[in-house]
N, CA, C, O and the ligand as a Tripos MOL2 file, in Angstrom:
@<TRIPOS>MOLECULE
protein
  281   279    71     0     0
PROTEIN
NO_CHARGES

@<TRIPOS>ATOM
      1 N          24.7200   80.5200  229.1050 N.3       1 MET1
      2 CA         24.3110   79.3270  228.4230 C.3       1 MET1
      3 C          23.0110   78.8960  229.0040 C.2       1 MET1
      4 O          22.7860   78.9860  230.2110 O.2       1 MET1
      5 N          22.0930   78.3940  228.0800 N.am      2 ASP2
      6 CA         20.7930   77.8870  228.5520 C.3       2 ASP2
      7 C          20.6280   76.4590  227.9480 C.2       2 ASP2
      8 O          21.2000   76.0710  226.9290 O.2       2 ASP2
      9 N          19.7580   75.7210  228.7240 N.am      3 LYS3
     10 CA         19.5390   74.4310  228.3290 C.3       3 LYS3
     11 C          18.3530   74.3030  227.3390 C.2       3 LYS3
     12 O          17.2780   74.8490  227.5900 O.2       3 LYS3
     13 N          18.5400   73.6230  226.2840 N.am      4 TYR4
     14 CA         17.4820   73.4820  225.2840 C.3       4 TYR4
     15 C          17.0580   72.0360  225.0510 C.2       4 TYR4
     16 O          17.7900   71.0740  225.2820 O.2       4 TYR4
     17 N          15.7450   71.9550  224.5460 N.am      5 CYS5
     18 CA         15.2730   70.7170  224.1680 C.3       5 CYS5
     19 C          14.4250   70.9010  222.9020 C.2       5 CYS5
     20 O          13.9500   71.9920  222.5880 O.2       5 CYS5
     21 N          14.2570   69.7390  222.1700 N.am      6 VAL6
     22 CA         13.3440   69.8190  220.9890 C.3       6 VAL6
     23 C          12.1450   68.9050  221.2590 C.2       6 VAL6
     24 O          12.2670   67.8830  221.9350 O.2       6 VAL6
     25 N          11.0420   69.2720  220.7450 N.am      7 ASN7
     26 CA          9.8030   68.5120  220.7870 C.3       7 ASN7
     27 C           9.8440   67.3700  219.8190 C.2       7 ASN7
     28 O           9.9620   67.6120  218.6180 O.2       7 ASN7
     29 N           9.7550   66.1460  220.2600 N.am      8 LYS8
     30 CA          9.7670   65.0280  219.4620 C.3       8 LYS8
     31 C           8.5890   64.9390  218.4400 C.2       8 LYS8
     32 O           8.6480   64.2880  217.3970 O.2       8 LYS8
     33 N           7.4900   65.6830  218.8670 N.am      9 ASN9
     34 CA          6.3300   65.6210  218.1410 C.3       9 ASN9
     35 C           6.2580   67.0570  217.3710 C.2       9 ASN9
     36 O           6.9400   68.0100  217.7470 O.2       9 ASN9
     37 N           5.4250   67.1190  216.3310 N.am     10 THR10
     38 CA          5.1820   68.4050  215.6960 C.3      10 THR10
     39 C           3.7300   68.8010  216.1240 C.2      10 THR10
     40 O           2.7740   68.0690  215.8720 O.2      10 THR10
     41 N           3.6130   69.9510  216.7600 N.am     11 ASP11
     42 CA          2.3480   70.4060  217.4180 C.3      11 ASP11
     43 C           2.0320   71.7430  216.8820 C.2      11 ASP11
     44 O           1.3490   72.5270  217.5400 O.2      11 ASP11
     45 N           2.5390   72.0640  215.6160 N.am     12 ASN12
     46 CA          2.1200   73.3720  215.1080 C.3      12 ASN12
     47 C           1.8330   73.2870  213.6300 C.2      12 ASN12
     48 O           2.2390   72.3510  212.9420 O.2      12 ASN12
     49 N           1.0690   74.3650  213.1290 N.am     13 PRO13
     50 CA          0.5660   74.2460  211.7070 C.3      13 PRO13
     51 C           1.7090   74.0160  210.6820 C.2      13 PRO13
     52 O           1.5230   73.3920  209.6370 O.2      13 PRO13
     53 N           2.9050   74.5560  211.0380 N.am     14 GLY14
     54 CA          4.0370   74.4330  210.0060 C.3      14 GLY14
     55 C           4.6570   73.0390  210.0140 C.2      14 GLY14
     56 O           5.5490   72.7580  209.2150 O.2      14 GLY14
     57 N           4.1560   72.0860  210.9860 N.am     15 GLY15
     58 CA          4.8360   70.8070  210.8690 C.3      15 GLY15
     59 C           6.2540   70.6970  211.3010 C.2      15 GLY15
     60 O           7.0030   69.7990  210.9180 O.2      15 GLY15
     61 N           6.5950   71.6710  212.1330 N.am     16 ASN16
     62 CA          7.9900   71.7460  212.6550 C.3      16 ASN16
     63 C           8.2120   71.2130  214.0860 C.2      16 ASN16
     64 O           7.3040   71.2720  214.9140 O.2      16 ASN16
     65 N           9.3690   70.7150  214.3610 N.am     17 HIS17
     66 CA          9.6660   70.3970  215.6570 C.3      17 HIS17
     67 C          10.3070   71.6440  216.3610 C.2      17 HIS17
     68 O          11.3380   72.1950  215.9750 O.2      17 HIS17
     69 N           9.5680   72.0040  217.4290 N.am     18 GLU18
     70 CA          9.9730   73.2200  218.0060 C.3      18 GLU18
     71 C          11.0330   73.0380  219.0690 C.2      18 GLU18
     72 O          10.9930   72.0960  219.8610 O.2      18 GLU18
     73 N          12.0350   74.0100  219.0720 N.am     19 VAL19
     74 CA         13.0630   74.0950  220.0670 C.3      19 VAL19
     75 C          12.6980   74.9550  221.1930 C.2      19 VAL19
     76 O          12.1960   76.0540  220.9600 O.2      19 VAL19
     77 N          12.9180   74.5300  222.4730 N.am     20 HIS20
     78 CA         12.4860   75.3580  223.5710 C.3      20 HIS20
     79 C          13.6790   75.4490  224.5330 C.2      20 HIS20
     80 O          14.5060   74.5380  224.5530 O.2      20 HIS20
     81 N          13.7940   76.5290  225.3370 N.am     21 GLU21
     82 CA         14.4980   76.6090  226.5040 C.3      21 GLU21
     83 C          13.7500   75.8880  227.6820 C.2      21 GLU21
     84 O          12.5210   75.8400  227.7300 O.2      21 GLU21
     85 N          14.5090   75.3760  228.5560 N.am     22 TYR22
     86 CA         13.7780   74.6220  229.6190 C.3      22 TYR22
     87 C          12.9620   75.6080  230.5090 C.2      22 TYR22
     88 O          12.0450   75.1670  231.2020 O.2      22 TYR22
     89 N          13.2660   76.8870  230.5050 N.am     23 SER23
     90 CA         12.4940   77.8210  231.3400 C.3      23 SER23
     91 C          11.1590   78.2100  230.6160 C.2      23 SER23
     92 O          10.3860   78.9770  231.1910 O.2      23 SER23
     93 N          10.8740   77.7330  229.4310 N.am     24 CYS24
     94 CA          9.7260   78.1630  228.6990 C.3      24 CYS24
     95 C           8.4640   77.5890  229.3580 C.2      24 CYS24
     96 O           8.4190   76.4820  229.8930 O.2      24 CYS24
     97 N           7.4300   78.4670  229.2620 N.am     25 SER25
     98 CA          6.0940   78.1300  229.9410 C.3      25 SER25
     99 C           5.4050   77.1640  228.9690 C.2      25 SER25
    100 O           4.4690   76.4870  229.3940 O.2      25 SER25
    101 N           5.7930   77.0550  227.7190 N.am     26 GLY26
    102 CA          5.0670   76.2220  226.9140 C.3      26 GLY26
    103 C           5.9690   74.9470  226.4960 C.2      26 GLY26
    104 O           5.9480   74.4790  225.3580 O.2      26 GLY26
    105 N           6.7320   74.4590  227.5050 N.am     27 LEU27
    106 CA          7.4850   73.3020  227.3440 C.3      27 LEU27
    107 C           6.6730   72.0360  227.1060 C.2      27 LEU27
    108 O           5.6750   71.7990  227.7860 O.2      27 LEU27
    109 N           7.1040   71.2120  226.1290 N.am     28 PRO28
    110 CA          6.4010   69.8950  225.9030 C.3      28 PRO28
    111 C           6.3670   69.0350  227.0260 C.2      28 PRO28
    112 O           7.2080   69.2000  227.9100 O.2      28 PRO28
    113 N           5.4810   68.1020  227.1230 N.am     29 GLU29
    114 CA          5.5790   67.1010  228.1670 C.3      29 GLU29
    115 C           6.8080   66.3080  228.1560 C.2      29 GLU29
    116 O           7.3570   66.0440  227.0870 O.2      29 GLU29
    117 N           7.3260   65.8680  229.4040 N.am     30 PRO30
    118 CA          8.6490   65.3150  229.5000 C.3      30 PRO30
    119 C           8.8910   64.1030  228.5060 C.2      30 PRO30
    120 O          10.0080   63.9140  228.0250 O.2      30 PRO30
    121 N           7.8960   63.3550  228.2390 N.am     31 GLU31
    122 CA          7.9930   62.2100  227.3420 C.3      31 GLU31
    123 C           8.2310   62.6470  225.8840 C.2      31 GLU31
    124 O           8.7330   61.8890  225.0540 O.2      31 GLU31
    125 N           7.8510   63.8860  225.6190 N.am     32 ASN32
    126 CA          7.9740   64.3990  224.1750 C.3      32 ASN32
    127 C           9.2080   65.2400  223.9680 C.2      32 ASN32
    128 O           9.3830   65.8190  222.8960 O.2      32 ASN32
    129 N          10.0880   65.3260  224.9840 N.am     33 ARG33
    130 CA         11.1190   66.2340  224.8920 C.3      33 ARG33
    131 C          12.5300   65.3320  224.6350 C.2      33 ARG33
    132 O          12.7600   64.3000  225.2640 O.2      33 ARG33
    133 N          13.3330   65.8300  223.7220 N.am     34 GLU34
    134 CA         14.6870   65.3570  223.5870 C.3      34 GLU34
    135 C          15.6940   66.4660  223.9890 C.2      34 GLU34
    136 O          15.6960   67.5710  223.4450 O.2      34 GLU34
    137 N          16.4750   66.1350  224.8910 N.am     35 ASP35
    138 CA         17.5040   67.1070  225.4940 C.3      35 ASP35
    139 C          18.5220   67.4340  224.4660 C.2      35 ASP35
    140 O          19.0850   66.5150  223.8710 O.2      35 ASP35
    141 N          18.7850   68.6000  224.2270 N.am     36 LEU36
    142 CA         19.8590   68.9080  223.1440 C.3      36 LEU36
    143 C          21.1770   69.5030  223.8900 C.2      36 LEU36
    144 O          22.2180   69.5720  223.2370 O.2      36 LEU36
    145 N          21.1560   69.8720  225.0460 N.am     37 GLY37
    146 CA         22.2840   70.3610  225.7580 C.3      37 GLY37
    147 C          22.2270   71.8180  225.9020 C.2      37 GLY37
    148 O          21.1640   72.4050  225.6990 O.2      37 GLY37
    149 N          23.3880   72.5010  226.2670 N.am     38 GLU38
    150 CA         23.4450   73.9920  226.4600 C.3      38 GLU38
    151 C          24.0520   74.6950  225.3550 C.2      38 GLU38
    152 O          25.0740   74.3140  224.7840 O.2      38 GLU38
    153 N          23.3420   75.8130  225.0470 N.am     39 PHE39
    154 CA         23.7670   76.6580  223.9970 C.3      39 PHE39
    155 C          23.6250   78.0840  224.3910 C.2      39 PHE39
    156 O          22.7660   78.4060  225.2110 O.2      39 PHE39
    157 N          24.4750   79.0120  223.8150 N.am     40 SER40
    158 CA         24.4620   80.3470  223.9730 C.3      40 SER40
    159 C          23.2120   80.9830  223.4130 C.2      40 SER40
    160 O          22.7930   82.0250  223.9170 O.2      40 SER40
    161 N          22.6510   80.4620  222.4840 N.am     41 ASP41
    162 CA         21.3580   80.9960  221.9150 C.3      41 ASP41
    163 C          20.7020   79.8500  221.2590 C.2      41 ASP41
    164 O          21.2090   78.7320  221.1760 O.2      41 ASP41
    165 N          19.3810   80.2370  220.7310 N.am     42 CYS42
    166 CA         18.5720   79.1870  220.2400 C.3      42 CYS42
    167 C          19.1100   78.7290  218.7760 C.2      42 CYS42
    168 O          18.7400   77.6410  218.3350 O.2      42 CYS42
    169 N          19.9140   79.4940  218.0810 N.am     43 HIS43
    170 CA         20.4590   79.0690  216.7680 C.3      43 HIS43
    171 C          21.3690   77.8230  216.8690 C.2      43 HIS43
    172 O          21.4250   76.9640  215.9900 O.2      43 HIS43
    173 N          22.1040   77.8010  218.0630 N.am     44 GLY44
    174 CA         22.9020   76.6210  218.1190 C.3      44 GLY44
    175 C          22.0480   75.3550  218.4920 C.2      44 GLY44
    176 O          22.4130   74.2150  218.2030 O.2      44 GLY44
    177 N          20.9400   75.6320  219.1230 N.am     45 ALA45
    178 CA         20.0680   74.4490  219.5930 C.3      45 ALA45
    179 C          19.3550   73.9980  218.3070 C.2      45 ALA45
    180 O          19.1680   72.7940  218.1330 O.2      45 ALA45
    181 N          18.9470   74.8980  217.3980 N.am     46 VAL46
    182 CA         18.3710   74.5470  216.1980 C.3      46 VAL46
    183 C          19.1930   73.7130  215.3040 C.2      46 VAL46
    184 O          18.7210   72.7610  214.6810 O.2      46 VAL46
    185 N          20.3790   74.0640  215.2500 N.am     47 LYS47
    186 CA         21.4490   73.4530  214.4590 C.3      47 LYS47
    187 C          21.6590   71.9750  215.0460 C.2      47 LYS47
    188 O          21.7320   70.9930  214.3080 O.2      47 LYS47
    189 N          21.7370   71.9180  216.2530 N.am     48 GLU48
    190 CA         21.8590   70.5840  216.9220 C.3      48 GLU48
    191 C          20.7240   69.6350  216.5780 C.2      48 GLU48
    192 O          20.9330   68.4690  216.2440 O.2      48 GLU48
    193 N          19.5580   70.1570  216.6680 N.am     49 ALA49
    194 CA         18.3800   69.3720  216.4700 C.3      49 ALA49
    195 C          18.3910   68.8890  215.0360 C.2      49 ALA49
    196 O          18.0040   67.7470  214.7910 O.2      49 ALA49
    197 N          18.8160   69.6980  214.0680 N.am     50 LYS50
    198 CA         18.8970   69.2390  212.6390 C.3      50 LYS50
    199 C          19.9460   68.1870  212.5230 C.2      50 LYS50
    200 O          19.7690   67.2470  211.7490 O.2      50 LYS50
    201 N          21.1130   68.2920  213.3000 N.am     51 ASN51
    202 CA         22.1550   67.3130  213.1640 C.3      51 ASN51
    203 C          21.5890   65.9640  213.6470 C.2      51 ASN51
    204 O          22.0470   64.8920  213.2500 O.2      51 ASN51
    205 N          20.5910   66.0660  214.5030 N.am     52 ARG52
    206 CA         20.0140   64.7640  215.0430 C.3      52 ARG52
    207 C          18.9470   64.1470  214.2040 C.2      52 ARG52
    208 O          18.3430   63.1330  214.5540 O.2      52 ARG52
    209 N          18.7350   64.7670  213.1180 N.am     53 GLY53
    210 CA         17.8740   64.1640  212.1200 C.3      53 GLY53
    211 C          16.4510   64.8020  212.1060 C.2      53 GLY53
    212 O          15.5410   64.3080  211.4420 O.2      53 GLY53
    213 N          16.3090   65.8560  212.8230 N.am     54 TYR54
    214 CA         14.9190   66.5760  212.7310 C.3      54 TYR54
    215 C          14.9720   67.5780  211.5880 C.2      54 TYR54
    216 O          15.5420   68.6570  211.7500 O.2      54 TYR54
    217 N          14.4280   67.2720  210.5080 N.am     55 SER55
    218 CA         14.6170   68.0940  209.2930 C.3      55 SER55
    219 C          13.9620   69.4620  209.3030 C.2      55 SER55
    220 O          14.5080   70.4480  208.8090 O.2      55 SER55
    221 N          12.7470   69.4850  209.8970 N.am     56 LYS56
    222 CA         11.9860   70.7350  210.0430 C.3      56 LYS56
    223 C          11.9710   71.2020  211.5310 C.2      56 LYS56
    224 O          11.2450   70.6860  212.3820 O.2      56 LYS56
    225 N          12.8220   72.2030  211.7620 N.am     57 VAL57
    226 CA         12.9040   72.6840  213.1770 C.3      57 VAL57
    227 C          12.6500   74.1840  213.1740 C.2      57 VAL57
    228 O          13.0850   74.9300  212.2970 O.2      57 VAL57
    229 N          11.8950   74.5880  214.2430 N.am     58 ASP58
    230 CA         11.6620   75.9560  214.3170 C.3      58 ASP58
    231 C          11.8520   76.3240  215.8320 C.2      58 ASP58
    232 O          11.7590   75.4690  216.7120 O.2      58 ASP58
    233 N          12.1090   77.5740  216.0720 N.am     59 GLY59
    234 CA         12.1800   78.0900  217.4980 C.3      59 GLY59
    235 C          10.7630   78.4330  217.9840 C.2      59 GLY59
    236 O           9.8710   78.9260  217.2920 O.2      59 GLY59
    237 N          10.7000   78.1220  219.1870 N.am     60 CYS60
    238 CA          9.3770   78.4550  219.8580 C.3      60 CYS60
    239 C           9.0890   79.9930  219.9220 C.2      60 CYS60
    240 O           9.9960   80.7740  220.2090 O.2      60 CYS60
    241 N           7.8930   80.3930  219.6670 N.am     61 ILE61
    242 CA          7.5950   81.7880  219.5590 C.3      61 ILE61
    243 C           7.7470   82.4940  220.9180 C.2      61 ILE61
    244 O           7.9190   83.7110  220.9980 O.2      61 ILE61
    245 N           7.6760   81.6680  221.9920 N.am     62 HIS62
    246 CA          7.5930   82.2910  223.3460 C.3      62 HIS62
    247 C           9.0640   82.4860  223.8390 C.2      62 HIS62
    248 O           9.4730   83.5900  224.1970 O.2      62 HIS62
    249 N           9.8470   81.3490  223.8410 N.am     63 CYS63
    250 CA         11.2250   81.3690  224.4800 C.3      63 CYS63
    251 C          12.2940   81.5100  223.4360 C.2      63 CYS63
    252 O          13.4340   81.7690  223.8220 O.2      63 CYS63
    253 N          12.0400   81.3610  222.1050 N.am     64 SER64
    254 CA         13.1770   81.4590  221.2080 C.3      64 SER64
    255 C          12.6400   82.1910  219.9570 C.2      64 SER64
    256 O          12.7190   81.6540  218.8520 O.2      64 SER64
    257 N          12.0740   83.4600  220.1330 N.am     65 PRO65
    258 CA         11.4550   84.2570  219.0850 C.3      65 PRO65
    259 C          12.5280   84.5560  217.9680 C.2      65 PRO65
    260 O          12.1190   84.7010  216.8170 O.2      65 PRO65
    261 N          13.7890   84.6500  218.2190 N.am     66 SER66
    262 CA         14.7450   84.9920  217.2070 C.3      66 SER66
    263 C          14.9230   83.7870  216.2320 C.2      66 SER66
    264 O          15.4810   83.9340  215.1450 O.2      66 SER66
    265 N          14.4610   82.6680  216.6300 N.am     67 CYS67
    266 CA         14.6110   81.4370  215.8000 C.3      67 CYS67
    267 C          13.2190   80.9920  215.2260 C.2      67 CYS67
    268 O          13.1120   79.9840  214.5270 O.2      67 CYS67
    269 N          12.2030   81.7620  215.5440 N.am     68 HIS68
    270 CA         10.8920   81.5270  215.0510 C.3      68 HIS68
    271 C          10.5140   81.9500  213.7150 C.2      68 HIS68
    272 O          10.5170   83.1690  213.5420 O.2      68 HIS68
    273 N          10.1760   81.1870  212.6890 N.am     69 LYS69
    274 CA         10.0910   81.5630  211.3910 C.3      69 LYS69
    275 C           8.6730   81.3870  210.9870 C.2      69 LYS69
    276 O           8.1060   82.2390  210.3020 O.2      69 LYS69
    277 N           8.0280   80.1930  211.4350 N.am     70 GLU70
    278 CA          6.5740   79.9980  210.9480 C.3      70 GLU70
    279 C           5.8350   79.3650  212.0830 C.2      70 GLU70
    280 O           4.6390   79.0950  211.9670 O.2      70 GLU70
    281 ZN          9.4000   77.6170  224.2340 Zn       71 ZN71
@<TRIPOS>BOND
     1     1     2 1
     2     2     3 1
     3     3     4 2
     4     3     5 am
     5     5     6 1
     6     6     7 1
     7     7     8 2
     8     7     9 am
     9     9    10 1
    10    10    11 1
    11    11    12 2
    12    11    13 am
    13    13    14 1
    14    14    15 1
    15    15    16 2
    16    15    17 am
    17    17    18 1
    18    18    19 1
    19    19    20 2
    20    19    21 am
    21    21    22 1
    22    22    23 1
    23    23    24 2
    24    23    25 am
    25    25    26 1
    26    26    27 1
    27    27    28 2
    28    27    29 am
    29    29    30 1
    30    30    31 1
    31    31    32 2
    32    31    33 am
    33    33    34 1
    34    34    35 1
    35    35    36 2
    36    35    37 am
    37    37    38 1
    38    38    39 1
    39    39    40 2
    40    39    41 am
    41    41    42 1
    42    42    43 1
    43    43    44 2
    44    43    45 am
    45    45    46 1
    46    46    47 1
    47    47    48 2
    48    47    49 am
    49    49    50 1
    50    50    51 1
    51    51    52 2
    52    51    53 am
    53    53    54 1
    54    54    55 1
    55    55    56 2
    56    55    57 am
    57    57    58 1
    58    58    59 1
    59    59    60 2
    60    59    61 am
    61    61    62 1
    62    62    63 1
    63    63    64 2
    64    63    65 am
    65    65    66 1
    66    66    67 1
    67    67    68 2
    68    67    69 am
    69    69    70 1
    70    70    71 1
    71    71    72 2
    72    71    73 am
    73    73    74 1
    74    74    75 1
    75    75    76 2
    76    75    77 am
    77    77    78 1
    78    78    79 1
    79    79    80 2
    80    79    81 am
    81    81    82 1
    82    82    83 1
    83    83    84 2
    84    83    85 am
    85    85    86 1
    86    86    87 1
    87    87    88 2
    88    87    89 am
    89    89    90 1
    90    90    91 1
    91    91    92 2
    92    91    93 am
    93    93    94 1
    94    94    95 1
    95    95    96 2
    96    95    97 am
    97    97    98 1
    98    98    99 1
    99    99   100 2
   100    99   101 am
   101   101   102 1
   102   102   103 1
   103   103   104 2
   104   103   105 am
   105   105   106 1
   106   106   107 1
   107   107   108 2
   108   107   109 am
   109   109   110 1
   110   110   111 1
   111   111   112 2
   112   111   113 am
   113   113   114 1
   114   114   115 1
   115   115   116 2
   116   115   117 am
   117   117   118 1
   118   118   119 1
   119   119   120 2
   120   119   121 am
   121   121   122 1
   122   122   123 1
   123   123   124 2
   124   123   125 am
   125   125   126 1
   126   126   127 1
   127   127   128 2
   128   127   129 am
   129   129   130 1
   130   130   131 1
   131   131   132 2
   132   131   133 am
   133   133   134 1
   134   134   135 1
   135   135   136 2
   136   135   137 am
   137   137   138 1
   138   138   139 1
   139   139   140 2
   140   139   141 am
   141   141   142 1
   142   142   143 1
   143   143   144 2
   144   143   145 am
   145   145   146 1
   146   146   147 1
   147   147   148 2
   148   147   149 am
   149   149   150 1
   150   150   151 1
   151   151   152 2
   152   151   153 am
   153   153   154 1
   154   154   155 1
   155   155   156 2
   156   155   157 am
   157   157   158 1
   158   158   159 1
   159   159   160 2
   160   159   161 am
   161   161   162 1
   162   162   163 1
   163   163   164 2
   164   163   165 am
   165   165   166 1
   166   166   167 1
   167   167   168 2
   168   167   169 am
   169   169   170 1
   170   170   171 1
   171   171   172 2
   172   171   173 am
   173   173   174 1
   174   174   175 1
   175   175   176 2
   176   175   177 am
   177   177   178 1
   178   178   179 1
   179   179   180 2
   180   179   181 am
   181   181   182 1
   182   182   183 1
   183   183   184 2
   184   183   185 am
   185   185   186 1
   186   186   187 1
   187   187   188 2
   188   187   189 am
   189   189   190 1
   190   190   191 1
   191   191   192 2
   192   191   193 am
   193   193   194 1
   194   194   195 1
   195   195   196 2
   196   195   197 am
   197   197   198 1
   198   198   199 1
   199   199   200 2
   200   199   201 am
   201   201   202 1
   202   202   203 1
   203   203   204 2
   204   203   205 am
   205   205   206 1
   206   206   207 1
   207   207   208 2
   208   207   209 am
   209   209   210 1
   210   210   211 1
   211   211   212 2
   212   211   213 am
   213   213   214 1
   214   214   215 1
   215   215   216 2
   216   215   217 am
   217   217   218 1
   218   218   219 1
   219   219   220 2
   220   219   221 am
   221   221   222 1
   222   222   223 1
   223   223   224 2
   224   223   225 am
   225   225   226 1
   226   226   227 1
   227   227   228 2
   228   227   229 am
   229   229   230 1
   230   230   231 1
   231   231   232 2
   232   231   233 am
   233   233   234 1
   234   234   235 1
   235   235   236 2
   236   235   237 am
   237   237   238 1
   238   238   239 1
   239   239   240 2
   240   239   241 am
   241   241   242 1
   242   242   243 1
   243   243   244 2
   244   243   245 am
   245   245   246 1
   246   246   247 1
   247   247   248 2
   248   247   249 am
   249   249   250 1
   250   250   251 1
   251   251   252 2
   252   251   253 am
   253   253   254 1
   254   254   255 1
   255   255   256 2
   256   255   257 am
   257   257   258 1
   258   258   259 1
   259   259   260 2
   260   259   261 am
   261   261   262 1
   262   262   263 1
   263   263   264 2
   264   263   265 am
   265   265   266 1
   266   266   267 1
   267   267   268 2
   268   267   269 am
   269   269   270 1
   270   270   271 1
   271   271   272 2
   272   271   273 am
   273   273   274 1
   274   274   275 1
   275   275   276 2
   276   275   277 am
   277   277   278 1
   278   278   279 1
   279   279   280 2
@<TRIPOS>SUBSTRUCTURE
     1 MET1         2 RESIDUE 1 A MET
     2 ASP2         6 RESIDUE 1 A ASP
     3 LYS3        10 RESIDUE 1 A LYS
     4 TYR4        14 RESIDUE 1 A TYR
     5 CYS5        18 RESIDUE 1 A CYS
     6 VAL6        22 RESIDUE 1 A VAL
     7 ASN7        26 RESIDUE 1 A ASN
     8 LYS8        30 RESIDUE 1 A LYS
     9 ASN9        34 RESIDUE 1 A ASN
    10 THR10       38 RESIDUE 1 A THR
    11 ASP11       42 RESIDUE 1 A ASP
    12 ASN12       46 RESIDUE 1 A ASN
    13 PRO13       50 RESIDUE 1 A PRO
    14 GLY14       54 RESIDUE 1 A GLY
    15 GLY15       58 RESIDUE 1 A GLY
    16 ASN16       62 RESIDUE 1 A ASN
    17 HIS17       66 RESIDUE 1 A HIS
    18 GLU18       70 RESIDUE 1 A GLU
    19 VAL19       74 RESIDUE 1 A VAL
    20 HIS20       78 RESIDUE 1 A HIS
    21 GLU21       82 RESIDUE 1 A GLU
    22 TYR22       86 RESIDUE 1 A TYR
    23 SER23       90 RESIDUE 1 A SER
    24 CYS24       94 RESIDUE 1 A CYS
    25 SER25       98 RESIDUE 1 A SER
    26 GLY26      102 RESIDUE 1 A GLY
    27 LEU27      106 RESIDUE 1 A LEU
    28 PRO28      110 RESIDUE 1 A PRO
    29 GLU29      114 RESIDUE 1 A GLU
    30 PRO30      118 RESIDUE 1 A PRO
    31 GLU31      122 RESIDUE 1 A GLU
    32 ASN32      126 RESIDUE 1 A ASN
    33 ARG33      130 RESIDUE 1 A ARG
    34 GLU34      134 RESIDUE 1 A GLU
    35 ASP35      138 RESIDUE 1 A ASP
    36 LEU36      142 RESIDUE 1 A LEU
    37 GLY37      146 RESIDUE 1 A GLY
    38 GLU38      150 RESIDUE 1 A GLU
    39 PHE39      154 RESIDUE 1 A PHE
    40 SER40      158 RESIDUE 1 A SER
    41 ASP41      162 RESIDUE 1 A ASP
    42 CYS42      166 RESIDUE 1 A CYS
    43 HIS43      170 RESIDUE 1 A HIS
    44 GLY44      174 RESIDUE 1 A GLY
    45 ALA45      178 RESIDUE 1 A ALA
    46 VAL46      182 RESIDUE 1 A VAL
    47 LYS47      186 RESIDUE 1 A LYS
    48 GLU48      190 RESIDUE 1 A GLU
    49 ALA49      194 RESIDUE 1 A ALA
    50 LYS50      198 RESIDUE 1 A LYS
    51 ASN51      202 RESIDUE 1 A ASN
    52 ARG52      206 RESIDUE 1 A ARG
    53 GLY53      210 RESIDUE 1 A GLY
    54 TYR54      214 RESIDUE 1 A TYR
    55 SER55      218 RESIDUE 1 A SER
    56 LYS56      222 RESIDUE 1 A LYS
    57 VAL57      226 RESIDUE 1 A VAL
    58 ASP58      230 RESIDUE 1 A ASP
    59 GLY59      234 RESIDUE 1 A GLY
    60 CYS60      238 RESIDUE 1 A CYS
    61 ILE61      242 RESIDUE 1 A ILE
    62 HIS62      246 RESIDUE 1 A HIS
    63 CYS63      250 RESIDUE 1 A CYS
    64 SER64      254 RESIDUE 1 A SER
    65 PRO65      258 RESIDUE 1 A PRO
    66 SER66      262 RESIDUE 1 A SER
    67 CYS67      266 RESIDUE 1 A CYS
    68 HIS68      270 RESIDUE 1 A HIS
    69 LYS69      274 RESIDUE 1 A LYS
    70 GLU70      278 RESIDUE 1 A GLU
    71 ZN71       281 GROUP 0 **** ****
């Protein structure tokens, strides 16, 4: 299991909130992170972010490439 967070801001051209593993080198600043908890893969983390009201969610290309769409 890995810990994931979602960026409270949208910082990419697609206007998505990106989901990251905490080990990611491109992690958002602490004040811009919302902790999502632990998941076996990024798909669970994306689903959790959507449950919390982030409608546009995408996986980080660096740490969660299998969830990265745009
Ligand atoms: Zn990342």
